[in-house]
C-alpha positions in Angstrom: 98.3 98.5 109.2 101.7 99.5 110.6 105.3 99.6 109.6 108.5 101.0 110.9 110.5 103.1 108.4 113.6 105.3 108.1 114.5 107.7 105.3 118.0 106.8 104.3 118.6 109.3 101.3 117.1 111.1 98.4 117.5 114.5 96.8 114.2 114.7 95.0 112.2 112.8 97.5 112.7 111.0 100.8 110.7 108.7 103.1 107.9 106.3 102.2 104.6 105.0 103.4 101.9 102.4 103.3 99.5 101.3 100.5 96.2 99.7 101.4 93.0 98.6 99.7 94.9 98.2 96.5 93.1 96.7 93.5 96.0 96.9 91.3 99.1 99.1 90.5 96.8 102.0 89.4 94.1 101.9 92.2 94.9 102.2 95.9 95.2 104.5 98.9 98.7 105.7 100.0 99.9 107.7 103.0 103.5 108.6 103.3 105.9 110.6 105.5 108.4 112.9 103.6 111.1 114.5 105.8 112.2 116.8 103.0 108.7 118.3 102.7 108.0 117.8 106.4 104.5 116.4 105.8 102.4 113.4 106.0 99.7 113.4 103.1 97.3 110.7 102.1 96.1 110.1 98.5 93.8 108.1 96.5 95.3 106.8 93.2 92.5 105.9 90.9 93.2 104.8 87.3 96.7 106.0 87.8 95.8 109.5 88.8 96.9 110.7 92.3 94.5 112.9 94.3 95.4 114.3 97.7 92.7 113.7 100.4 94.5 115.5 103.3 97.9 116.4 104.6 99.4 117.3 107.9 102.7 119.0 108.8 105.1 116.5 110.4 108.5 117.8 111.3 110.3 114.8 112.7 114.0 113.7 112.6 114.4 112.5 109.0 117.1 109.9 109.8 115.4 108.3 112.7 113.1 105.2 112.7 109.4 106.2 112.8 106.2 104.0 113.0 103.6 104.8 110.5 100.1 103.4 111.2 96.9 103.5 109.2 93.6 102.3 110.8 90.5 102.1 108.6 86.9 101.1 109.2 84.4 101.6 106.4 85.1 105.0 104.9 86.9 106.4 107.9 90.6 106.2 108.5 93.3 107.7 110.7 97.0 108.1 110.1 99.5 108.1 112.9 103.3 108.6 113.1 104.9 107.3 116.3 101.5 107.1 117.9 100.4 110.7 117.3 97.4 111.1 115.1 98.0 113.4 112.1 95.3 112.3 109.7 91.5 111.9 110.2 89.8 111.3 106.8 86.7 109.9 105.3 86.7 108.6 101.7 84.8 105.9 100.0 86.8 105.6 96.7 87.8 102.0 97.5 85.4 100.0 99.7 86.2 96.6 101.2 89.5 94.8 101.4 92.4 94.9 99.1 96.2 94.3 98.9 98.7 96.2 101.1 102.1 97.3 100.3 105.0 99.7 100.9 105.6 102.9 98.9 108.5 105.1 97.9 108.9 107.4 94.9 111.7 109.1 92.8 115.1 108.7 94.3 114.0 107.9 97.9 116.0 105.2 99.6 114.0 104.0 102.6 114.4 101.2 105.2 111.3 99.4 106.2 110.8 96.9 109.1 108.1 95.1 111.1 105.2 95.3 108.7 102.1 94.4 110.6 98.5 93.9 109.3 95.6 93.3 111.7 92.2 92.6 110.2 89.5 93.0 112.9 86.6 90.6 113.0 87.8 88.5 110.0 89.6 85.3 109.4 92.6 85.7 107.2 92.8 83.8 103.9 96.3 82.4 103.6 95.7 81.3 100.0 94.7 84.9 99.0 97.6 86.4 100.9 100.1 84.1 99.3 98.6 84.7 95.8 99.0 88.5 96.2 102.6 88.1 97.6 103.5 85.6 94.8 104.7 83.0 97.4 103.1 80.1 99.4 101.6 81.3 102.7 101.1 79.1 105.8 98.8 79.5 108.7 100.2 78.6 112.2 98.0 77.0 114.9 97.5 80.4 116.5 96.0 81.8 113.2 99.0 83.8 112.1 99.6 83.7 108.4 103.3 83.8 107.4 105.0 84.4 104.1 108.7 84.4 103.3 110.9 85.5 100.4 114.3 83.9 100.1 117.1 86.4 99.1 118.7 85.5 95.9 120.5 88.9 95.4 123.0 88.3 98.3 125.8 85.9 97.8 127.5 84.8 101.1 130.3 82.4 101.6 132.3 81.4 104.6 135.6 79.5 104.3 134.7 78.8 100.6 131.3 77.3 101.5 128.2 79.0 100.1 125.4 79.9 102.4 122.1 79.3 100.6 119.0 81.5 101.1 117.2 78.7 102.8 119.8 78.8 105.6 118.6 82.1 106.9 118.9 84.7 104.2 115.4 86.1 103.6 112.6 88.4 104.4 109.3 87.5 105.9 106.0 88.9 107.0 103.3 87.7 109.4 99.6 88.6 109.5 97.5 88.1 112.6 
Protein backbone atom coordinates (compact mmCIF):
# COMPACT_ATOMS: atom_id res chain seq x y z
CA UNK A 1 0.00 0.00 0.00
CA UNK A 2 1.58 3.26 -1.08
CA UNK A 3 0.61 6.91 -1.50
CA UNK A 4 2.34 10.20 -2.19
CA UNK A 5 1.42 12.97 0.26
CA UNK A 6 2.31 16.56 1.00
CA UNK A 7 1.41 18.46 4.17
CA UNK A 8 -0.15 21.76 3.08
CA UNK A 9 -1.11 23.38 6.37
CA UNK A 10 -2.37 22.92 9.91
CA UNK A 11 -1.65 24.51 13.27
CA UNK A 12 -2.91 21.67 15.51
CA UNK A 13 -1.82 18.84 13.24
CA UNK A 14 -0.25 18.31 9.82
CA UNK A 15 0.40 15.48 7.46
CA UNK A 16 -1.54 12.31 6.95
CA UNK A 17 -1.22 8.64 6.29
CA UNK A 18 -2.63 5.30 5.28
CA UNK A 19 -5.42 3.16 6.73
CA UNK A 20 -5.47 -0.58 6.05
CA UNK A 21 -7.26 -3.76 7.13
CA UNK A 22 -10.19 -1.55 8.07
CA UNK A 23 -13.34 -3.31 9.22
CA UNK A 24 -15.33 -0.11 9.72
CA UNK A 25 -14.82 3.49 10.90
CA UNK A 26 -13.83 2.31 14.40
CA UNK A 27 -11.54 -0.66 13.62
CA UNK A 28 -8.37 -0.37 11.50
CA UNK A 29 -4.60 0.17 11.36
CA UNK A 30 -3.23 3.63 10.59
CA UNK A 31 0.30 4.94 10.02
CA UNK A 32 0.87 8.63 9.48
CA UNK A 33 3.68 11.12 9.00
CA UNK A 34 3.39 14.38 10.96
CA UNK A 35 5.93 17.12 10.11
CA UNK A 36 4.93 19.19 13.18
CA UNK A 37 5.79 16.34 15.55
CA UNK A 38 8.54 15.04 13.23
CA UNK A 39 7.40 11.45 13.63
CA UNK A 40 5.92 8.43 11.85
CA UNK A 41 3.76 6.43 14.30
CA UNK A 42 1.53 3.43 13.66
CA UNK A 43 -1.65 2.70 15.60
CA UNK A 44 -4.44 0.22 15.94
CA UNK A 45 -7.88 1.72 16.30
CA UNK A 46 -10.12 -0.89 17.92
CA UNK A 47 -13.69 -0.06 18.89
CA UNK A 48 -12.79 3.59 18.34
CA UNK A 49 -9.86 3.56 20.81
CA UNK A 50 -6.45 4.40 19.34
CA UNK A 51 -3.36 2.56 20.65
CA UNK A 52 0.17 3.31 19.45
CA UNK A 53 2.15 0.23 18.39
CA UNK A 54 5.38 1.97 17.46
CA UNK A 55 6.79 5.31 16.37
CA UNK A 56 9.94 6.56 14.68
CA UNK A 57 11.53 9.98 14.43
CA UNK A 58 11.18 11.32 10.90
CA UNK A 59 12.51 14.82 10.32
CA UNK A 60 11.74 15.53 6.67
CA UNK A 61 10.84 18.70 4.76
CA UNK A 62 7.22 19.29 5.75
CA UNK A 63 6.14 21.04 2.56
CA UNK A 64 7.62 18.48 0.15
CA UNK A 65 6.00 15.45 -1.47
CA UNK A 66 6.80 12.18 0.33
CA UNK A 67 5.89 8.58 -0.44
CA UNK A 68 4.44 6.59 2.45
CA UNK A 69 4.43 2.83 2.04
CA UNK A 70 3.07 0.03 4.23
CA UNK A 71 3.76 -3.61 3.44
CA UNK A 72 2.09 -6.32 5.49
CA UNK A 73 2.16 -10.11 5.50
CA UNK A 74 0.35 -11.91 8.26
CA UNK A 75 1.07 -10.10 11.53
CA UNK A 76 4.29 -8.41 10.32
CA UNK A 77 4.37 -5.02 8.66
CA UNK A 78 6.90 -2.41 7.73
CA UNK A 79 6.43 1.32 7.18
CA UNK A 80 8.59 3.37 4.85
CA UNK A 81 8.84 7.03 3.88
CA UNK A 82 10.62 7.78 0.61
CA UNK A 83 11.98 4.21 0.56
CA UNK A 84 13.58 4.35 4.02
CA UNK A 85 12.23 1.85 6.56
CA UNK A 86 11.10 3.54 9.77
CA UNK A 87 8.66 0.97 11.18
CA UNK A 88 9.01 -2.79 11.70
CA UNK A 89 6.10 -4.11 13.76
CA UNK A 90 4.22 -7.31 14.58
CA UNK A 91 0.56 -7.14 15.56
CA UNK A 92 -2.38 -9.49 15.07
CA UNK A 93 -5.28 -7.24 16.08
CA UNK A 94 -6.76 -7.32 12.58
CA UNK A 95 -6.01 -10.48 10.62
CA UNK A 96 -6.88 -10.92 6.95
CA UNK A 97 -7.95 -8.36 4.41
CA UNK A 98 -9.97 -5.19 4.88
CA UNK A 99 -10.59 -1.80 3.35
CA UNK A 100 -7.87 0.79 2.76
CA UNK A 101 -8.02 4.55 3.00
CA UNK A 102 -6.31 7.88 3.54
CA UNK A 103 -6.13 9.58 6.93
CA UNK A 104 -5.78 13.08 8.36
CA UNK A 105 -6.94 14.63 11.62
CA UNK A 106 -7.74 17.93 13.31
CA UNK A 107 -7.02 20.91 11.03
CA UNK A 108 -4.50 19.15 8.77
CA UNK A 109 -4.81 19.98 5.07
CA UNK A 110 -2.97 17.35 3.05
CA UNK A 111 -2.55 16.60 -0.65
CA UNK A 112 -2.58 12.92 -1.64
CA UNK A 113 -1.66 11.44 -5.02
CA UNK A 114 -0.95 8.08 -6.69
CA UNK A 115 -2.60 5.70 -4.23
CA UNK A 116 -1.43 2.16 -5.04
CA UNK A 117 -2.56 -1.15 -3.60
CA UNK A 118 -0.82 -4.39 -4.50
CA UNK A 119 -2.26 -7.65 -3.23
CA UNK A 120 0.30 -10.40 -3.53
CA UNK A 121 -0.88 -13.83 -4.61
CA UNK A 122 -4.57 -12.94 -4.74
CA UNK A 123 -7.02 -12.05 -7.49
CA UNK A 124 -8.75 -8.75 -6.81
CA UNK A 125 -12.53 -8.71 -6.44
CA UNK A 126 -13.78 -5.72 -8.45
CA UNK A 127 -17.29 -6.04 -7.03
CA UNK A 128 -16.02 -5.87 -3.43
CA UNK A 129 -13.69 -2.92 -4.19
CA UNK A 130 -16.54 -1.03 -5.85
CA UNK A 131 -18.85 -1.80 -2.95
CA UNK A 132 -16.36 -0.39 -0.41
CA UNK A 133 -15.70 2.69 -2.59
CA UNK A 134 -19.42 3.25 -3.22
CA UNK A 135 -19.00 3.28 -7.01
CA UNK A 136 -18.88 0.74 -9.81
CA UNK A 137 -15.44 -0.84 -10.35
CA UNK A 138 -14.24 -2.33 -13.64
CA UNK A 139 -11.48 -4.83 -14.39
CA UNK A 140 -9.25 -4.28 -17.42
CA UNK A 141 -7.94 -7.14 -19.55
CA UNK A 142 -4.63 -6.85 -17.66
CA UNK A 143 -6.37 -7.52 -14.32
CA UNK A 144 -6.24 -3.93 -13.04
CA UNK A 145 -9.36 -2.87 -11.13
CA UNK A 146 -10.29 0.78 -11.69
CA UNK A 147 -12.71 3.04 -9.87
CA UNK A 148 -13.57 6.67 -10.62
CA UNK A 149 -15.34 9.44 -8.74
CA UNK A 150 -16.75 12.33 -10.79
CA UNK A 151 -16.22 15.76 -9.26
CA UNK A 152 -19.48 17.56 -8.58
CA UNK A 153 -18.00 20.27 -6.34
CA UNK A 154 -16.11 22.05 -9.14
CA UNK A 155 -18.04 24.14 -11.65
CA UNK A 156 -16.12 24.91 -14.84
CA UNK A 157 -17.35 26.83 -17.86
CA UNK A 158 -15.56 28.05 -20.95
CA UNK A 159 -17.20 30.67 -23.18
CA UNK A 160 -20.50 30.14 -21.33
CA UNK A 161 -20.36 26.37 -21.94
CA UNK A 162 -20.41 24.17 -18.83
CA UNK A 163 -17.85 21.38 -18.63
CA UNK A 164 -19.50 18.33 -17.06
CA UNK A 165 -17.59 15.94 -14.72
CA UNK A 166 -17.74 13.15 -17.28
CA UNK A 167 -15.63 15.34 -19.58
CA UNK A 168 -12.55 14.88 -17.44
CA UNK A 169 -13.15 16.34 -14.00
CA UNK A 170 -12.70 13.51 -11.59
CA UNK A 171 -10.54 11.36 -9.42
CA UNK A 172 -9.68 7.73 -9.95
CA UNK A 173 -7.74 4.87 -8.41
CA UNK A 174 -6.38 1.67 -9.92
CA UNK A 175 -5.56 -1.56 -8.09
CA UNK A 176 -3.28 -4.20 -9.57
